[in-house]
C-alpha positions as CSV (number, residue, x, y, z in Angstrom):
1,X,22.0,-1.8,-18.7
2,X,20.9,1.8,-17.9
3,X,22.7,1.6,-14.4
4,X,25.9,-0.2,-12.9
5,X,24.8,-3.6,-12.0
6,X,24.8,-4.6,-8.3
7,X,25.3,-7.7,-9.1
8,X,22.7,-9.6,-7.3
9,X,23.1,-13.1,-6.9
10,X,20.8,-15.8,-8.1
11,X,21.3,-17.7,-4.7
12,X,20.0,-13.9,-3.1
13,X,17.0,-14.1,-4.8
14,X,16.2,-17.9,-4.6
15,X,16.2,-17.4,-0.8
16,X,14.0,-14.5,-0.8
17,X,11.7,-16.1,-2.8
18,X,12.1,-18.6,-0.5
19,X,11.3,-16.7,2.3
20,X,8.3,-15.2,0.2
21,X,7.5,-18.4,-1.0
22,X,7.1,-18.1,-3.7
23,X,7.8,-20.8,-6.0
24,X,9.3,-19.3,-9.4
25,X,10.6,-21.1,-13.0
26,X,14.5,-20.7,-13.7
27,X,12.7,-18.6,-17.0
28,X,11.2,-16.7,-13.6
29,X,14.5,-16.6,-11.4
30,X,16.7,-15.6,-14.5
31,X,14.5,-12.8,-15.1
32,X,14.0,-11.4,-11.2
33,X,17.6,-12.0,-11.2
34,X,18.6,-9.4,-14.4
35,X,15.4,-6.8,-13.1
36,X,16.1,-6.9,-9.4
37,X,19.4,-6.1,-10.4
38,X,18.6,-3.2,-12.7
39,X,16.4,-1.9,-9.6
40,X,19.5,-2.0,-7.2
41,X,21.5,-0.2,-9.6
42,X,19.4,2.3,-10.2
43,X,18.8,2.9,-6.6
44,X,22.9,3.0,-6.6
45,X,22.6,5.5,-8.3
46,X,20.4,8.0,-6.8
47,X,22.6,7.3,-3.5
48,X,25.8,9.6,-5.8
49,X,22.9,12.4,-5.7
50,X,23.5,15.1,-2.6
51,X,20.5,15.2,-0.5
52,X,22.0,16.9,2.6
53,X,20.7,20.1,2.1
54,X,17.0,18.8,1.5
55,X,14.5,19.0,4.2
56,X,13.0,15.5,4.8
57,X,9.0,15.5,3.9
58,X,6.1,13.7,5.3
59,X,3.2,14.8,2.8
60,X,3.6,15.9,-0.4
61,X,1.0,18.9,0.5
62,X,2.0,21.4,2.9
63,X,-1.8,21.1,4.6
64,X,-1.8,22.0,8.4
65,X,-5.7,20.6,8.7
66,X,-7.7,19.8,6.1
67,X,-11.0,19.7,7.2
68,X,-14.3,21.2,7.7
69,X,-15.4,22.6,10.8
70,X,-17.8,20.6,12.4
71,X,-21.5,22.3,12.2
72,X,-24.6,21.1,14.2
73,X,-27.0,19.3,11.0
74,X,-30.3,17.3,11.9
75,X,-29.5,13.9,11.6
76,X,-31.6,11.5,9.1
77,X,-34.6,10.5,10.1
78,X,-34.7,6.6,12.0
79,X,-38.2,6.3,9.2
80,X,-36.0,7.0,6.6
81,X,-33.4,5.5,7.1
82,X,-34.6,2.3,7.8
83,X,-36.9,2.2,4.8
84,X,-35.0,0.2,2.8
85,X,-33.8,-2.3,5.4
86,X,-34.8,-5.7,4.6
87,X,-35.1,-5.7,8.9
88,X,-35.6,-3.3,11.2
89,X,-37.0,-3.8,14.4
90,X,-38.1,0.0,14.4
91,X,-35.0,0.9,16.1
92,X,-32.0,-0.2,13.6
93,X,-31.1,-2.9,11.5
94,X,-31.6,-6.7,12.1
95,X,-28.6,-9.0,10.3
96,X,-28.0,-12.5,10.4
97,X,-26.1,-13.1,13.5
98,X,-22.2,-14.5,12.4
99,X,-20.9,-15.0,15.5
100,X,-22.7,-17.8,18.1
């Protein structure tokens, strides 16, 4: 194993699987237990790092405003927008009612 084992128990994995409503075979339970143990060992290894001087980040890029400026432009003419509609009433699309 790459990292120190956290020694997660099979009973803990069974409990989590039951809470998540997962049905695992015995082979899957063994594999998941080993995998979770390895993942938790890796996380424990990361906890050893000194991150006291690292500023918390919420985004990977320092963008303040990535939006374009609003510009007034002509809209698509209604006739053109409705040209490929299966059904329309001259003003909007007509669709089947789904809520009665």
